[in-house]
C-alpha positions as CSV (number, residue, x, y, z in Angstrom):
1,M,135.6,108.4,60.0
2,T,132.2,108.7,58.5
3,T,129.0,108.8,60.5
4,A,128.0,105.4,59.3
5,T,131.4,103.9,60.3
6,A,131.2,105.6,63.7
7,T,127.7,104.2,64.3
8,A,128.7,100.7,63.2
9,T,131.7,100.8,65.4
10,A,129.7,102.0,68.4
11,Q,127.2,99.2,67.9
12,A,129.7,96.4,67.3
13,P,129.0,93.4,69.5
14,A,131.2,92.6,72.4
15,P,134.2,90.4,71.4
16,A,133.7,86.7,71.7
17,T,135.4,84.7,74.4
18,P,139.2,85.0,73.7
19,V,140.8,82.0,72.1
20,M,142.8,79.9,74.5
21,F,145.8,77.8,73.4
22,L,147.2,74.4,74.1
23,L,151.0,74.0,74.2
24,W,152.6,70.9,72.6
25,S,156.1,70.1,73.7
26,N,158.0,68.7,70.8
27,K,160.8,67.8,73.2
28,H,158.6,65.6,75.4
29,Q,156.0,64.7,72.7
30,Q,153.2,65.6,75.1
31,W,150.8,68.5,76.0
32,W,151.7,71.0,78.7
33,R,149.6,70.6,81.8
34,P,147.9,73.6,83.5
35,H,150.2,76.2,85.1
36,S,153.3,74.7,83.3
37,R,153.3,71.8,85.8
38,G,154.5,68.9,83.7
39,Y,153.2,67.1,80.6
40,T,150.4,64.8,79.6
41,P,149.6,62.7,76.6
42,N,145.9,63.4,77.1
43,R,144.7,66.6,75.3
44,A,141.7,66.9,77.7
45,E,144.2,67.3,80.6
46,A,146.3,69.9,78.9
47,G,146.4,73.4,80.2
48,R,144.7,76.3,78.5
49,Y,146.9,79.4,78.0
50,T,146.1,82.9,76.9
51,Q,147.8,84.1,73.7
52,P,150.4,86.3,75.5
53,H,151.3,83.4,77.8
54,A,151.5,80.9,75.0
55,V,153.6,83.1,72.8
56,H,156.0,83.7,75.8
57,Y,156.5,80.0,76.3
58,V,157.0,79.3,72.5
59,V,159.6,82.1,72.2
60,A,161.4,80.9,75.4
61,S,161.5,77.3,74.0
62,A,162.8,78.7,70.6
63,M,165.7,80.2,72.4
64,C,167.1,76.7,73.1
65,G,168.2,76.7,69.5
66,I,167.1,73.2,68.7
67,R,164.2,73.5,66.2
68,E,162.9,70.0,66.8
69,Q,162.3,70.8,70.5
70,V,160.4,74.1,70.1
71,T,157.0,74.2,71.9
72,C,154.1,74.8,69.5
73,M,150.8,76.6,70.4
74,V,147.5,75.3,69.1
75,A,144.1,77.0,69.4
76,A,142.1,75.1,72.1
77,F,138.7,74.1,70.8
78,D,137.2,72.1,73.6
79,E,134.7,70.3,71.4
80,W,137.7,68.2,70.2
81,D,137.6,66.4,73.6
82,G,133.9,66.9,74.5
83,V,135.1,69.0,77.4
84,E,133.1,72.1,78.5
85,R,135.0,74.8,80.3
């Protein structure tokens, strides 16, 4: 590592707020609610999940073996709904 690289790395800004994810249930055709407590057709009411949690639920749903029912994760940009969190 060069001195310039080390200096740039040391001065790098703090990471932005981590991206949260929405989970879409293809089986139920609705968004997952917070804390995996049911489903909602309203995106503003959907739960926000960290990447590790979202990946866990997607992989678990994929284990059912029915491709059409696999849960999908979508980056949660709250400006879609006008919701501030």
